[in-house]
N, C-alpha and C positions, 0 to 999 in steps of 0.2 A: 152965820157959820155954824156948822154942825161938827162937833168934836166926837171922836170915837176912840176908845181905848184899844190899842193894838198890842198883840203879844210881841215878844222880842224879835222873833223871826220875821213876822210880817212887817214890823217897823224897819228892820234892817234891809229887807228886800225893797221896800218903798224908798228908803234913803239911797240905796244903790241905784235904783232907776233914776231918781232925781239927779244924782251925781253924774250919771252917764249922760243924761239930757243936758246938764250944764256944760260938761266937757265938750260935747258935740256942738252945742249952740255957740259956745265961745271960741270954737276952733283952737282950743288949747292943745298943747302937745300931750297926747294921752299917756306917753311914757312917763311923764312926771306925776301921774296920778294913780299909779298901780297900787301903791300902798293904801290908798283910800279904800279900795275894795277889800283888800286883805284885812284891814282894821275892822270893817263892818262884819266880815265873815267871822273873825275871831270873837267879836262882841256878841254875835248871835250864836255862840257856842258851836262854831263850825257847821252851821246848818247846811243841809243838802241843797237847799234852794240857791245858795250863793257859792257853792263849791267850785263851779266853773269860772267864777270871777275872783274868788279869794286867792287863787293860785296864779293869777295873771303875771305877777312879778317872776315867779319861777318859770312859767312858760316862755316869757321873753328872754330870760337868762339862757334857757336851753336853746332857743332859736338863735341867739347870738353866738353861742358856743358851736352851733352847727354851721355857722357861716351865713345865715340868712341876712340879706341886706336890710339896713334900718328902715328903708322905705317900704319894703314888704312887711316888715314887722308892724310898722305903724298902720298900714292899710288893713292888716289882719285885726289889729287891735281896735281900729275904728269900726270895723264890721261887727266885732264882738260887742262893743259898746252900743252900737245901733240896735242889735238884737235885744240887749238888756233894756235899753231906753224904750223900745217899742212894746216890750212885754208887759 
């Protein structure tokens, strides 16, 4: 095994990708994991690379307030996590 030292941002991005992959693979409810990405974003000093994922909780809140059905919100969220996991 080869170990490499990563800076805070690269480590947070890698952890976010792995978390997204875990959520997708386990078919867990993505709505229960929104704060995971927010936490990583904060710990990485609000890095630009995780900006679109660190605010997922806020995005879901706005979608709910606008009357979006939970099923559509979940589908949108799964798509976003798929993008992150593939990146």
